[in-house]
N, C-alpha and C positions, 0 to 999 in steps of 0.2 A: 834405669827407670824402676819405680816402685809403685805397683798398683795402677799402672798406666799413666802416671804423672812423672814428668822429667824431674831429676834430682835438683836441677837448677831452680825450677819453679818451687819445689818444696823448700829449698834453702831460702829463697826470697820471701816466701810466706812467713817463715819462722823469724826472719830478720825484721819484719815489719812489726813494730811495737804498737800497743794500744794507744799510746800518745800520738803516733803518726796517723793511725786510723781516725782518731778523734779530730786531729787537725784537718785531715782530708774532708771529713764530714762537715766541719765548721766552714771550710772554704766553699764546699759545694752548696751549703745552705745560703751563705752570703751571696754567691754568684747567682743562685736561683732567685733570691729576693731582688737583686739588682735587675735581673732580666725581667721579672714581673713588673717592677716599678717603671722600667723603660718601655715595655711593650704595651702595658695596659692603657695609657693615654691614647696611643695610636688606635688600638682596637675599639676604644670608647668613641673616638671621633668617627671611625668607620661605621660603627653601629648606629650612631645618631644620623649620619648622612644617608643611611639605608632605611631609616625608620620613617613611618608616616609622620608628617609635620605636625598634625593636630595631636597625635598621640605623644609626640616628643615633649610637648608642653607639660605633660603630667609628671615628667621626670622619672627617675628610677631605672633608667636604661644603663646597663653595664657594658658588656662586650657582645651581646646578642640583640639584634633588632627585635622589638616586640611585635611590630606590624611592618613586615618587609615591603619596601616599595622602591622603585627607581625614578619616581616622579621628580624628586629633587634634582637629579642629574639631567633629566630631560628638560626641565624648565631652565636650568642654567645654560645648557648648550643651545637653547633656542634664541639666545641673544647674540647678535653679531659682535659686540664689543669683546665678549669673553672668548669667542671663537677666534677672532682676529688676534687677540692678545696671546692665545695659546700658540698660534702659528708663528708669531713674531718671537715669542720666547724660545720656541724650539729652534728657529732659524738662527737667532743670535747666540744660542748655546752651542750649536754645531759649528757655525762659522767662527765665533770667538774662540772656541776651544782649539780648533785646528790651526788658525792663524797664530794664536798665542803660543801653542806648542812649537810651531816652526820658528817663530821669531825668537823666543826664549832659548830654544836649543841651538840655534845658529849663533847667537851671541855667546852662549855658554861654551860652545865649541871653540870659538875664537879666543875666549879668555883662558881656556884650558891649554892652548898651544904655548909651549915654552918659548917659541921663537917670536911671539907677539910682544913687541917692545913696550907697548902702552897698556898692557893688561893690568898692571898695578894701579895706574891712574884711573882707568875705567872701573875697576873693581871698587875703589874708594868712592868714586863718584856715585856708583849704584848704591853702595851701602848708605851714603848720606841721604839718598832719597827715601830710604826706609824709615828714617827718623825725623826728617824735616820735610814739611809740606807747605806749599804757598797759601793754602786755605781755600775755602769754598768760593769766595768772590773772585779772586784772581783766576781760578780755574774756569769759572763761568764766563768771565770776560774773554779768556783765551779761546774757549769753545765758540763763543760768538764771533770773535775776530776771524777764526778759521772757517766760518760759515758752515759749521756742523750742526747748527740748530735745525730741527725738523728733518733730520736725515737719519738713515739707518746706521751710517758710519760712526755716529756718536756713541753707539753701543760697543764698537769694536776698537777704534783707534786709541782712545785715551788709556785703555788698559792693555794695550797690545803686548807690552814688555813689562814684566814684574821682576823687580830685583830679587825677591825671595825665590821665585821660580828659577831664575838664572843661576843663583848660587847653589840650589839643590841639584840641578842638572850638571853644573860644572863639577861639583863634588863627586858625582858619580863618574863623570868622564875622567877625572883625575885618577880614579882607581883602576882604570882600564890600562892594559899594557900599551905603552906608547910605541913599542916595537911594531905593532900592527899597522900603525899609521906610517911609520918609516918604511916598512916593507911595501906598502901600497904605493908610496911615493916613488920608490925605486922602480916599481913596475910601470910607472908612467901615469898613475892616477893624480888628478889635480885635487885641490882642497875641497871643492864641492863634492866630488866623487867619494872622497874619503869620508866626508861628513854624512853623505846620503846612504852609502852602501856599507860602511863599516861601523862608524860611531853611532848613528841613529838606531840601527837594529839592536845594538848591544846595550843601549840605554832604555830599553823597554820598561823596566820597573820604575825608573825615575819619571819617564814620560807618562806612564799610567797614573802615578801619584799626582803629578802636576795637572794632568787632564781632569782628574776628579776635582781638584781644587778650583780650576778655572770653570768647569761646567757647573758646579754648585754655585759659584759666585755669579756667573751669568744668569743662571736660572732664577736665583733668588733676588736679583737686582730689580729695584723699582724706582729708586730715588732719581736716577739719571733720566728715566722717562718723565718723572714729575718736573724736573728742571728744564729739560731740553725739548721734549716731545709731547708735552701735555696738550698742546693745541693741534696735534696731528693724530687723529683717531686711527688712521691706517698704520701707525707705528706704535700703537699702545702695546703693552706687555701684560701677560696674565697676572703677574705680581702686582702691577699698578691697578689693574681692575679689581683684584682682590682687596687691595688697600682701600679703594673707594667704597667697596661693599662693606668692609669692616667699619669704616668711618661712618657710613650712612646708618648702619644698623645700631652702632653704639650711640650715635646722636639721637636716634629714634625719630628723626624728622623727615625721612625719605631721602634727603641729600641727592647724591648722584643717581639714586634709583630713578628719580623722576626724569632726569636728563637723559637717561639711557633706556627709557621706556620699561622700567622694571617695577612699576607700581602694581602691575598685574601679578608679578611674582609674589609680592608681599601680601597680596590678598588671598593667595592660595597656599603658600608655605610660610613658615615662621622664619624670621631673620636668622635664628640659630641654625636651622637646617641649611640655609643658604651658605652660611659661614663654614659649616662642617663639610658640606659637599665640595665647595671650592677648595678648601684646605686639602682634601683628599686628591683632587685633581692636580693640585700643585705638588704634592708630596710624592705621589706614586711614580712619576717618570724617573726621578732620581733614585728611588728605591729599586727600580728595575735595572738601572745602569750599574749600580754599585756591585752586585754579585759578580759581574763579569770582570771587574777591575780589582776585586778584593785581594787576590793573591799577589798581584803586582803592587797594590797599594801597601800591603804589609811589608813586602820586601823593600819597596822604595823608601818607606819611613825609617827603616833600620840601616840605610846605606851610610857608610862611614863609621858604624858602630864597631865593626871588626875590620882590621887592616891586616893584610897578609904580609 
């Protein structure tokens, strides 16, 4: 050591050239600019949703509310359609994610078994579904023939198994030592026990990644509500209610506001404030979930990049 500084640190500092330092500074500036561009719209929407509606019309609001108020949120949650939509969206996200994970992981486990004779045929069949679709009308007729119209099951069953999700989980299972499964089978464990107690806990990164994909897809979905449950107010979703609000405010003619008793809202708050407040209500739940899955998500996205 020299002057309290380890020799290795002094050597490293001398080896770093001015070009390297300039490159680091350039990368830092670029990443900071990207972060600002990414975060600013969200903060701006938040500020508008928390600002007084009358004052918002003047414009000039950036990331800090000029006249703070919670009245926009109070008015939004005073209407049953939005509250019901929020409950159904949360329910379909939770149920759809859990059942989607179980279904996709079970199929992936079967396809990863080398003793499954039909795994090549099933894999090819699943891959074809990723590129070929029957189209909107045949799917609508199928849903109608299955009597899923006006039911909660229409949110879950059609997307229960995704070929992409199955392939991601199977790729992760393929990287696990197969000797673990063989040892468990020698000890008397059946296939379901091996799947539930050995394979499933070891595929946590892949499952967390897929869970995030499924949850975001379920939470943001609104078109299936429009197609199959538009006449069932008790099965409406928050995204569908938001779509109706956006269409009404864009058209400027009241639209669905009148049919959902929201004329009073328009008389007390601006349509822009309504859109911003509902946008925040829709966005925040996913933002709260992501930090808990981030470390698994990053690890799951890199699966297969390094093979032992």
